[in-house]
PDB file as gemmi writes it, atoms N, CA and C in Angstrom:
CRYST1    1.000    1.000    1.000  90.00  90.00  90.00 P 1                      
ATOM      1  N   UNK A   1       0.853  -1.208   0.000  1.00  0.00           N  
ATOM      2  CA  UNK A   1       0.000   0.000   0.000  1.00  0.00           C  
ATOM      3  C   UNK A   1       0.880   1.247   0.000  1.00  0.00           C  
ATOM      4  N   UNK A   2       0.548   2.175  -0.863  1.00  0.00           N  
ATOM      5  CA  UNK A   2       1.319   3.419  -0.924  1.00  0.00           C  
ATOM      6  C   UNK A   2       0.918   4.334   0.223  1.00  0.00           C  
ATOM      7  N   UNK A   3       1.867   5.136   0.731  1.00  0.00           N  
ATOM      8  CA  UNK A   3       1.528   6.078   1.819  1.00  0.00           C  
ATOM      9  C   UNK A   3       0.465   7.083   1.390  1.00  0.00           C  
ATOM     10  N   UNK A   4       0.481   7.471   0.117  1.00  0.00           N  
ATOM     11  CA  UNK A   4      -0.497   8.473  -0.338  1.00  0.00           C  
ATOM     12  C   UNK A   4      -1.924   7.955  -0.179  1.00  0.00           C  
ATOM     13  N   UNK A   5      -2.154   6.703  -0.623  1.00  0.00           N  
ATOM     14  CA  UNK A   5      -3.504   6.155  -0.544  1.00  0.00           C  
ATOM     15  C   UNK A   5      -3.922   5.954   0.905  1.00  0.00           C  
ATOM     16  N   UNK A   6      -2.942   5.691   1.795  1.00  0.00           N  
ATOM     17  CA  UNK A   6      -3.264   5.516   3.206  1.00  0.00           C  
ATOM     18  C   UNK A   6      -3.660   6.861   3.826  1.00  0.00           C  
ATOM     19  N   UNK A   7      -3.032   7.929   3.367  1.00  0.00           N  
ATOM     20  CA  UNK A   7      -3.325   9.249   3.921  1.00  0.00           C  
ATOM     21  C   UNK A   7      -4.654   9.790   3.395  1.00  0.00           C  
ATOM     22  N   UNK A   8      -5.015   9.441   2.162  1.00  0.00           N  
ATOM     23  CA  UNK A   8      -6.210  10.027   1.561  1.00  0.00           C  
ATOM     24  C   UNK A   8      -7.207   8.959   1.102  1.00  0.00           C  
ATOM     25  N   UNK A   9      -7.760   8.200   2.030  1.00  0.00           N  
ATOM     26  CA  UNK A   9      -8.743   7.194   1.608  1.00  0.00           C  
ATOM     27  C   UNK A   9     -10.056   7.836   1.168  1.00  0.00           C  
ATOM     28  N   UNK A  10     -10.229   9.097   1.484  1.00  0.00           N  
ATOM     29  CA  UNK A  10     -11.492   9.810   1.226  1.00  0.00           C  
ATOM     30  C   UNK A  10     -11.450  10.622  -0.055  1.00  0.00           C  
ATOM     31  N   UNK A  11     -10.269  10.734  -0.676  1.00  0.00           N  
ATOM     32  CA  UNK A  11     -10.109  11.710  -1.767  1.00  0.00           C  
ATOM     33  C   UNK A  11     -11.085  11.476  -2.913  1.00  0.00           C  
ATOM     34  N   UNK A  12     -11.303  10.225  -3.328  1.00  0.00           N  
ATOM     35  CA  UNK A  12     -12.189   9.987  -4.472  1.00  0.00           C  
ATOM     36  C   UNK A  12     -13.621  10.404  -4.145  1.00  0.00           C  
ATOM     37  N   UNK A  13     -14.148   9.953  -3.000  1.00  0.00           N  
ATOM     38  CA  UNK A  13     -15.509  10.327  -2.624  1.00  0.00           C  
ATOM     39  C   UNK A  13     -15.618  11.825  -2.416  1.00  0.00           C  
ATOM     40  N   UNK A  14     -14.581  12.431  -1.845  1.00  0.00           N  
ATOM     41  CA  UNK A  14     -14.597  13.875  -1.612  1.00  0.00           C  
ATOM     42  C   UNK A  14     -14.659  14.626  -2.932  1.00  0.00           C  
ATOM     43  N   UNK A  15     -13.856  14.207  -3.905  1.00  0.00           N  
ATOM     44  CA  UNK A  15     -13.854  14.897  -5.199  1.00  0.00           C  
ATOM     45  C   UNK A  15     -15.200  14.736  -5.895  1.00  0.00           C  
ATOM     46  N   UNK A  16     -15.801  13.559  -5.788  1.00  0.00           N  
ATOM     47  CA  UNK A  16     -17.108  13.346  -6.407  1.00  0.00           C  
ATOM     48  C   UNK A  16     -18.159  14.241  -5.753  1.00  0.00           C  
ATOM     49  N   UNK A  17     -18.127  14.324  -4.414  1.00  0.00           N  
ATOM     50  CA  UNK A  17     -19.076  15.190  -3.706  1.00  0.00           C  
ATOM     51  C   UNK A  17     -18.849  16.653  -4.063  1.00  0.00           C  
ATOM     52  N   UNK A  18     -17.579  17.073  -4.106  1.00  0.00           N  
ATOM     53  CA  UNK A  18     -17.267  18.462  -4.434  1.00  0.00           C  
ATOM     54  C   UNK A  18     -17.760  18.801  -5.833  1.00  0.00           C  
ATOM     55  N   UNK A  19     -17.552  17.882  -6.779  1.00  0.00           N  
ATOM     56  CA  UNK A  19     -18.007  18.114  -8.159  1.00  0.00           C  
ATOM     57  C   UNK A  19     -19.526  18.238  -8.201  1.00  0.00           C  
ATOM     58  N   UNK A  20     -20.204  17.354  -7.459  1.00  0.00           N  
ATOM     59  CA  UNK A  20     -21.669  17.374  -7.442  1.00  0.00           C  
ATOM     60  C   UNK A  20     -22.167  18.692  -6.839  1.00  0.00           C  
ATOM     61  N   UNK A  21     -21.523  19.136  -5.752  1.00  0.00           N  
ATOM     62  CA  UNK A  21     -21.921  20.391  -5.103  1.00  0.00           C  
ATOM     63  C   UNK A  21     -21.684  21.575  -6.032  1.00  0.00           C  
ATOM     64  N   UNK A  22     -20.508  21.604  -6.680  1.00  0.00           N  
ATOM     65  CA  UNK A  22     -20.207  22.712  -7.589  1.00  0.00           C  
ATOM     66  C   UNK A  22     -21.183  22.754  -8.749  1.00  0.00           C  
ATOM     67  N   UNK A  23     -21.555  21.595  -9.264  1.00  0.00           N  
ATOM     68  CA  UNK A  23     -22.515  21.543 -10.368  1.00  0.00           C  
ATOM     69  C   UNK A  23     -23.871  22.082  -9.917  1.00  0.00           C  
ATOM     70  N   UNK A  24     -24.279  21.710  -8.701  1.00  0.00           N  
ATOM     71  CA  UNK A  24     -25.558  22.174  -8.159  1.00  0.00           C  
ATOM     72  C   UNK A  24     -25.532  23.685  -7.948  1.00  0.00           C  
ATOM     73  N   UNK A  25     -24.435  24.187  -7.381  1.00  0.00           N  
ATOM     74  CA  UNK A  25     -24.307  25.632  -7.155  1.00  0.00           C  
ATOM     75  C   UNK A  25     -24.327  26.375  -8.479  1.00  0.00           C  
ATOM     76  N   UNK A  26     -23.619  25.854  -9.480  1.00  0.00           N  
ATOM     77  CA  UNK A  26     -23.569  26.486 -10.794  1.00  0.00           C  
ATOM     78  C   UNK A  26     -24.975  26.572 -11.393  1.00  0.00           C  
ATOM     79  N   UNK A  27     -25.741  25.489 -11.284  1.00  0.00           N  
ATOM     80  CA  UNK A  27     -27.110  25.494 -11.802  1.00  0.00           C  
ATOM     81  C   UNK A  27     -27.959  26.514 -11.060  1.00  0.00           C  
ATOM     82  N   UNK A  28     -27.806  26.579  -9.741  1.00  0.00           N  
ATOM     83  CA  UNK A  28     -28.580  27.527  -8.935  1.00  0.00           C  
ATOM     84  C   UNK A  28     -28.240  28.961  -9.331  1.00  0.00           C  
ATOM     85  N   UNK A  29     -26.960  29.243  -9.546  1.00  0.00           N  
ATOM     86  CA  UNK A  29     -26.560  30.592  -9.945  1.00  0.00           C  
ATOM     87  C   UNK A  29     -27.141  30.953 -11.311  1.00  0.00           C  
ATOM     88  N   UNK A  30     -27.194  29.988 -12.228  1.00  0.00           N  
ATOM     89  CA  UNK A  30     -27.778  30.260 -13.545  1.00  0.00           C  
ATOM     90  C   UNK A  30     -29.256  30.600 -13.397  1.00  0.00           C  
ATOM     91  N   UNK A  31     -29.967  29.890 -12.518  1.00  0.00           N  
ATOM     92  CA  UNK A  31     -31.387  30.165 -12.291  1.00  0.00           C  
ATOM     93  C   UNK A  31     -31.551  31.562 -11.699  1.00  0.00           C  
ATOM     94  N   UNK A  32     -30.697  31.904 -10.725  1.00  0.00           N  
ATOM     95  CA  UNK A  32     -30.774  33.231 -10.098  1.00  0.00           C  
ATOM     96  C   UNK A  32     -30.484  34.317 -11.126  1.00  0.00           C  
ATOM     97  N   UNK A  33     -29.458  34.102 -11.954  1.00  0.00           N  
ATOM     98  CA  UNK A  33     -29.124  35.096 -12.983  1.00  0.00           C  
ATOM     99  C   UNK A  33     -30.276  35.289 -13.951  1.00  0.00           C  
ATOM    100  N   UNK A  34     -30.915  34.207 -14.363  1.00  0.00           N  
ATOM    101  CA  UNK A  34     -32.041  34.342 -15.303  1.00  0.00           C  
ATOM    102  C   UNK A  34     -33.213  35.051 -14.631  1.00  0.00           C  
ATOM    103  N   UNK A  35     -33.403  34.808 -13.338  1.00  0.00           N  
ATOM    104  CA  UNK A  35     -34.490  35.492 -12.616  1.00  0.00           C  
ATOM    105  C   UNK A  35     -34.196  36.984 -12.516  1.00  0.00           C  
ATOM    106  N   UNK A  36     -32.930  37.342 -12.223  1.00  0.00           N  
ATOM    107  CA  UNK A  36     -32.557  38.762 -12.173  1.00  0.00           C  
ATOM    108  C   UNK A  36     -32.751  39.408 -13.541  1.00  0.00           C  
ATOM    109  N   UNK A  37     -32.324  38.690 -14.578  1.00  0.00           N  
ATOM    110  CA  UNK A  37     -32.462  39.219 -15.933  1.00  0.00           C  
ATOM    111  C   UNK A  37     -33.924  39.458 -16.284  1.00  0.00           C  
ATOM    112  N   UNK A  38     -34.813  38.564 -15.853  1.00  0.00           N  
ATOM    113  CA  UNK A  38     -36.231  38.719 -16.155  1.00  0.00           C  
ATOM    114  C   UNK A  38     -36.792  39.937 -15.446  1.00  0.00           C  
ATOM    115  N   UNK A  39     -36.283  40.217 -14.229  1.00  0.00           N  
ATOM    116  CA  UNK A  39     -36.780  41.380 -13.491  1.00  0.00           C  
ATOM    117  C   UNK A  39     -36.253  42.679 -14.099  1.00  0.00           C  
ATOM    118  N   UNK A  40     -35.014  42.653 -14.590  1.00  0.00           N  
ATOM    119  CA  UNK A  40     -34.411  43.878 -15.127  1.00  0.00           C  
ATOM    120  C   UNK A  40     -35.122  44.319 -16.401  1.00  0.00           C  
ATOM    121  N   UNK A  41     -35.388  43.348 -17.301  1.00  0.00           N  
ATOM    122  CA  UNK A  41     -35.948  43.753 -18.599  1.00  0.00           C  
ATOM    123  C   UNK A  41     -37.451  43.852 -18.542  1.00  0.00           C  
TER     124      UNK A  41                                                      
END                                                                             
């Protein structure tokens, strides 16, 4: 077993969760931007 894998057993799940969260936040920001745009025009 490599020392790196022993130190970071969570890295894969963490990266998947982070990606999922960032994707969700990005979608939410797009919805908010479109709502602001609808109010402005």
